[in-house]
KELOMI-312151 format. One record per residue: residue number from 1; residue in one letter; y negated, x, z negated of N, C-alpha, C in turn. Coordinates in nm, 4 decimals, decimal comma, m for minus. Layout:
KELOMI-312151
REC   lumvex   drenke         ny         nx         nz        cay        cax        caz         cy         cx         cz
REC      NUM        A          Y          X          Z          Y          X          Z          Y          X          Z
...
//
This chain:
KELOMI-312151
REC   lumvex   drenke         ny         nx         nz        cay        cax        caz         cy         cx         cz
REC        1        M     0,1176     0,0854     0,0000     0,0000     0,0000     0,0000    m0,1234     0,0896     0,0000
REC        2        I    m0,2164     0,0581     0,0842    m0,3384     0,1376     0,0970    m0,4310     0,1069    m0,0201
REC        3        E    m0,4837     0,2112    m0,0835    m0,5863     0,1975    m0,1878    m0,7220     0,2157    m0,1209
REC        4        L    m0,8030     0,1116    m0,1191    m0,9329     0,1156    m0,0527    m1,0439     0,1553    m0,1488
REC        5        T    m1,1515     0,2087    m0,0904    m1,2736     0,2374    m0,1635    m1,3908     0,1815    m0,0824
REC        6        T    m1,5079     0,1865    m0,1401    m1,6273     0,1436    m0,0682    m1,6452     0,2271     0,0585
REC        7        D    m1,6131     0,3546     0,0502    m1,6345     0,4450     0,1632    m1,5447     0,4163     0,2827
REC        8        D    m1,4218     0,3719     0,2597    m1,3306     0,3529     0,3725    m1,2971     0,2069     0,4021
REC        9        F    m1,3555     0,1134     0,3289    m1,3227    m0,0278     0,3461    m1,3452    m0,0743     0,4902
REC       10        D    m1,4650    m0,0516     0,5427    m1,4964    m0,1007     0,6769    m1,4019    m0,0429     0,7820
REC       11        A    m1,3780     0,0864     0,7771    m1,2917     0,1509     0,8764    m1,1476     0,1002     0,8665
REC       12        Q    m1,0971     0,0861     0,7451    m0,9572     0,0464     0,7258    m0,9338    m0,1027     0,7488
REC       13        V    m1,0316    m0,1850     0,7124    m1,0113    m0,3298     0,7134    m1,0757    m0,3974     0,8337
REC       14        L    m1,2015    m0,3686     0,8574    m1,2756    m0,4416     0,9597    m1,2483    m0,3918     1,1009
REC       15        H    m1,2033    m0,2686     1,1128    m1,1814    m0,2102     1,2453    m1,0346    m0,1805     1,2718
REC       16        G    m0,9466    m0,2437     1,1954    m0,8033    m0,2234     1,2139    m0,7519    m0,2962     1,3377
REC       17        D    m0,6325    m0,2594     1,3814    m0,5753    m0,3193     1,5021    m0,4789    m0,4341     1,4720
REC       18        R    m0,4620    m0,4668     1,3432    m0,3776    m0,5801     1,3048    m0,4354    m0,6435     1,1790
REC       19        P    m0,3862    m0,7621     1,1413    m0,4397    m0,8278     1,0214    m0,4215    m0,7399     0,8969
REC       20        V    m0,5167    m0,7521     0,8052    m0,5136    m0,6762     0,6803    m0,5287    m0,7741     0,5643
REC       21        L    m0,4325    m0,7700     0,4730    m0,4393    m0,8491     0,3508    m0,4927    m0,7590     0,2412
REC       22        V    m0,6100    m0,7930     0,1873    m0,6733    m0,7118     0,0837    m0,6655    m0,7836    m0,0502
REC       23        D    m0,6091    m0,7138    m0,1471    m0,5980    m0,7621    m0,2846    m0,7157    m0,7068    m0,3639
REC       24        F    m0,8082    m0,7941    m0,4031    m0,9160    m0,7563    m0,4942    m0,8605    m0,7745    m0,6346
REC       25        W    m0,8530    m0,6683    m0,7118    m0,7870    m0,6707    m0,8418    m0,8696    m0,5956    m0,9449
REC       26        A    m0,8247    m0,6013    m1,0703    m0,8882    m0,5272    m1,1797    m0,7796    m0,4839    m1,2780
REC       27        E    m0,8028    m0,3739    m1,3447    m0,7055    m0,3172    m1,4406    m0,6727    m0,4142    m1,5543
REC       28        W    m0,7706    m0,4879    m1,6020    m0,7551    m0,5742    m1,7187    m0,6925    m0,7097    m1,6850
REC       29        C    m0,6573    m0,7340    m1,5603    m0,6187    m0,8663    m1,5103    m0,4665    m0,8855    m1,5101
REC       30        P    m0,4111    m0,9636    m1,6047    m0,2655    m0,9874    m1,6061    m0,2114    m1,0516    m1,4776
REC       31        P    m0,2784    m1,1522    m1,4184    m0,2253    m1,2066    m1,2929    m0,2216    m1,1030    m1,1800
REC       32        C    m0,3120    m1,0060    m1,1846    m0,3115    m0,8988    m1,0844    m0,1837    m0,8165    m1,0958
REC       33        R    m0,1428    m0,7906    m1,2190    m0,0178    m0,7158    m1,2406     0,1035    m0,7987    m1,1981
REC       34        M     0,0940    m0,9300    m1,2145     0,2048    m1,0175    m1,1752     0,2243    m1,0205    m1,0240
REC       35        I     0,1146    m1,0183    m0,9496     0,1260    m1,0316    m0,8046     0,1511    m0,8976    m0,7347
REC       36        A     0,1262    m0,7864    m0,8012     0,1421    m0,6548    m0,7386     0,2816    m0,6325    m0,6797
REC       37        P     0,3911    m0,6604    m0,7528     0,5225    m0,6390    m0,6925     0,5506    m0,7338    m0,5752
REC       38        I     0,4933    m0,8520    m0,5788     0,5091    m0,9462    m0,4678     0,4421    m0,8904    m0,3430
REC       39        L     0,3239    m0,8322    m0,3605     0,2540    m0,7728    m0,2464     0,3307    m0,6540    m0,1899
REC       40        E     0,3956    m0,5781    m0,2755     0,4784    m0,4675    m0,2270     0,5948    m0,5201    m0,1438
REC       41        Q     0,6537    m0,6324    m0,1852     0,7619    m0,6941    m0,1076     0,7102    m0,7455     0,0266
REC       42        V     0,5928    m0,8074     0,0252     0,5333    m0,8577     0,1492     0,5086    m0,7409     0,2448
REC       43        E     0,4580    m0,6320     0,1919     0,4330    m0,5146     0,2759     0,5638    m0,4622     0,3360
REC       44        A     0,6681    m0,4564     0,2558     0,7970    m0,4063     0,3044     0,8547    m0,4972     0,4134
REC       45        E     0,8380    m0,6267     0,3992     0,8969    m0,7217     0,4939     0,8096    m0,7486     0,6161
REC       46        Y     0,6781    m0,7410     0,6005     0,5866    m0,7764     0,7088     0,5025    m0,6584     0,7558
REC       47        G     0,5385    m0,5381     0,7141     0,4596    m0,4194     0,7471     0,4406    m0,3935     0,8947
REC       48        D     0,5275    m0,4484     0,9781     0,5116    m0,4302     1,1222     0,4061    m0,5241     1,1808
REC       49        R     0,3679    m0,6289     1,1070     0,2694    m0,7259     1,1554     0,1430    m0,7329     1,0712
REC       50        L     0,1456    m0,6706     0,9531     0,0393    m0,6886     0,8552     0,0212    m0,5611     0,7742
REC       51        T    m0,1030    m0,5222     0,7521    m0,1338    m0,4130     0,6609    m0,1712    m0,4739     0,5266
REC       52        V    m0,1151    m0,4209     0,4189    m0,1477    m0,4686     0,2847    m0,2256    m0,3579     0,2143
REC       53        A    m0,3399    m0,3953     0,1577    m0,4266    m0,2982     0,0913    m0,4798    m0,3591    m0,0375
REC       54        K    m0,5320    m0,2743    m0,1244    m0,5908    m0,3236    m0,2485    m0,7178    m0,2454    m0,2784
REC       55        I    m0,8089    m0,3143    m0,3467    m0,9335    m0,2506    m0,3885    m0,9668    m0,3005    m0,5288
REC       56        N    m0,9994    m0,2074    m0,6153    m1,0364    m0,2417    m0,7520    m1,1785    m0,2975    m0,7497
REC       57        G    m1,1910    m0,4259    m0,7793    m1,3211    m0,4927    m0,7749    m1,4183    m0,4430    m0,8796
REC       58        D    m1,3674    m0,3935    m0,9924    m1,4561    m0,3378    m1,0949    m1,5126    m0,2030    m1,0509
REC       59        D    m1,4313    m0,1231    m0,9832    m1,4763     0,0089    m0,9376    m1,5619     0,0015    m0,8122
REC       60        H    m1,5459    m0,1050    m0,7347    m1,6182    m0,1200    m0,6075    m1,6800    m0,2598    m0,5987
REC       61        P    m1,7728    m0,2914    m0,6913    m1,8265    m0,4277    m0,6989    m1,9071    m0,4687    m0,5758
REC       62        E    m1,9639    m0,3731    m0,5041    m2,0435    m0,4093    m0,3867    m1,9573    m0,4743    m0,2785
REC       63        I    m1,8323    m0,4296    m0,2650    m1,7420    m0,4911    m0,1672    m1,7018    m0,6308    m0,2155
REC       64        A    m1,6700    m0,6429    m0,3429    m1,6350    m0,7740    m0,3979    m1,7503    m0,8725    m0,3798
REC       65        R    m1,8720    m0,8291    m0,4062    m1,9896    m0,9167    m0,3884    m2,0071    m0,9553    m0,2419
REC       66        R    m1,9881    m0,8593    m0,1530    m2,0070    m0,8846    m0,0091    m1,9198    m1,0008     0,0379
REC       67        Y    m1,8005    m1,0130    m0,0198    m1,7065    m1,1166     0,0236    m1,6942    m1,2323    m0,0755
REC       68        G    m1,7872    m1,2421    m0,1691    m1,7929    m1,3557    m0,2593    m1,6760    m1,3659    m0,3551
REC       69        V    m1,6184    m1,2520    m0,3909    m1,5056    m1,2518    m0,4844    m1,5598    m1,2733    m0,6251
REC       70        L    m1,5190    m1,3838    m0,6867    m1,5683    m1,4186    m0,8194    m1,4626    m1,4026    m0,9266
REC       71        G    m1,3367    m1,3932    m0,8877    m1,2272    m1,3795    m0,9840    m1,1163    m1,2946    m0,9263
REC       72        F    m1,0321    m1,2461    m1,0163    m0,9205    m1,1614    m0,9745    m0,7887    m1,2275    m1,0139
REC       73        P    m0,6854    m1,2126    m0,9373    m0,6847    m1,1517    m0,8053    m0,7383    m1,2487    m0,7000
REC       74        T    m0,8041    m1,1930    m0,6011    m0,8421    m1,2667    m0,4811    m0,7829    m1,1897    m0,3641
REC       75        L    m0,7133    m1,2615    m0,2777    m0,6528    m1,2016    m0,1598    m0,7262    m1,2533    m0,0374
REC       76        N    m0,7855    m1,1620     0,0376    m0,8518    m1,1977     0,1627    m0,7693    m1,1453     0,2783
REC       77        L    m0,7452    m1,2319     0,3757    m0,6780    m1,1900     0,4978    m0,7835    m1,1733     0,6059
REC       78        Y    m0,7934    m1,0514     0,6587    m0,8919    m1,0175     0,7609    m0,8230    m1,0040     0,8955
REC       79        R    m0,8868    m1,0589     0,9970    m0,8428    m1,0393     1,1347    m0,9679    m1,0199     1,2190
REC       80        D    m0,9687    m0,9149     1,2994    m1,0832    m0,8842     1,3866    m1,2137    m0,8787     1,3079
REC       81        G    m1,2080    m0,8216     1,1874    m1,3275    m0,8002     1,1075    m1,3781    m0,9205     1,0305
REC       82        E    m1,3059    m1,0321     1,0354    m1,3487    m1,1540     0,9677    m1,2421    m1,2007     0,8684
REC       83        V    m1,2883    m1,2638     0,7610    m1,1952    m1,3254     0,6673    m1,1453    m1,4550     0,7311
REC       84        V    m1,0133    m1,4634     0,7517    m0,9556    m1,5836     0,8120    m0,8862    m1,6712     0,7083
REC       85        H    m0,8606    m1,6148     0,5899    m0,7993    m1,6940     0,4833    m0,8232    m1,6247     0,3495
REC       86        Q    m0,8451    m1,7045     0,2455    m0,8649    m1,6502     0,1111    m0,7743    m1,7241     0,0129
REC       87        I    m0,7104    m1,6468    m0,0748    m0,6234    m1,7014    m0,1783    m0,6751    m1,6495    m0,3119
REC       88        V    m0,7008    m1,7385    m0,4057    m0,7496    m1,6990    m0,5372    m0,6403    m1,7264    m0,6395
REC       89        G    m0,6067    m1,6251    m0,7176    m0,5053    m1,6396    m0,8212    m0,3691    m1,5920    m0,7745
REC       90        A    m0,2828    m1,5687    m0,8718    m0,1467    m1,5230    m0,8434    m0,0651    m1,6387    m0,7863
REC       91        R     0,0243    m1,6060    m0,6975     0,1125    m1,7038    m0,6339     0,2541    m1,6485    m0,6294
REC       92        S     0,3489    m1,7356    m0,6124     0,4853    m1,6913    m0,5865     0,4908    m1,6333    m0,4454
REC       93        K     0,5923    m1,5563    m0,4202     0,6082    m1,4976    m0,2867     0,6190    m1,6077    m0,1820
REC       94        R     0,6966    m1,7090    m0,2091     0,7136    m1,8194    m0,1137     0,5807    m1,8867    m0,0822
REC       95        S     0,5021    m1,9147    m0,1845     0,3725    m1,9791    m0,1652     0,2761    m1,8879    m0,0883
REC       96        L     0,2764    m1,7608    m0,1226     0,1892    m1,6641    m0,0549     0,2240    m1,6565     0,0929
REC       97        L     0,3517    m1,6441     0,1245     0,3930    m1,6350     0,2651     0,3637    m1,7637     0,3405
REC       98        A     0,3790    m1,8781     0,2762     0,3465    m2,0048     0,3408     0,1983    m2,0110     0,3775
REC       99        D     0,1122    m1,9554     0,2923    m0,0317    m1,9512     0,3206    m0,0646    m1,8530     0,4321
REC      100        L     0,0052    m1,7404     0,4347    m0,0265    m1,6333     0,5308     0,0323    m1,6564     0,6693
REC      101        E     0,1513    m1,7103     0,6756     0,2261    m1,7197     0,8020     0,1460    m1,7787     0,9183
REC      102        P     0,0711    m1,8866     0,8992    m0,0032    m1,9422     1,0140    m0,1078    m1,8465     1,0714
REC      103        H    m0,1469    m1,7464     0,9947    m0,2535    m1,6551     1,0365    m0,2015    m1,5245     1,0940
REC      104        L    m0,0698    m1,5063     1,0933    m0,0141    m1,3781     1,1390     0,0276    m1,3826     1,2841
//
């Protein structure tokens, strides 16, 4: 899973050649820890169609503000430099994939 920073966010996410799922998370966030292994599974299963990345919203608040992230975890799916879907809160793998599949 790619660890993003303010410096590489635009290059990695907005100018990528395939959809990018970005997990906005924080160290103190229990639901963020719950969803982390699910995201690793999604990356392993869908890595040929989707890039999975994460960015610490506390360490990089300007990116979180830019995309209106008000709570953690927030998952934004980017395609062609635009947010095409947003998921707020932890979800089961089945629910997460059901939300993402139409956009892949």
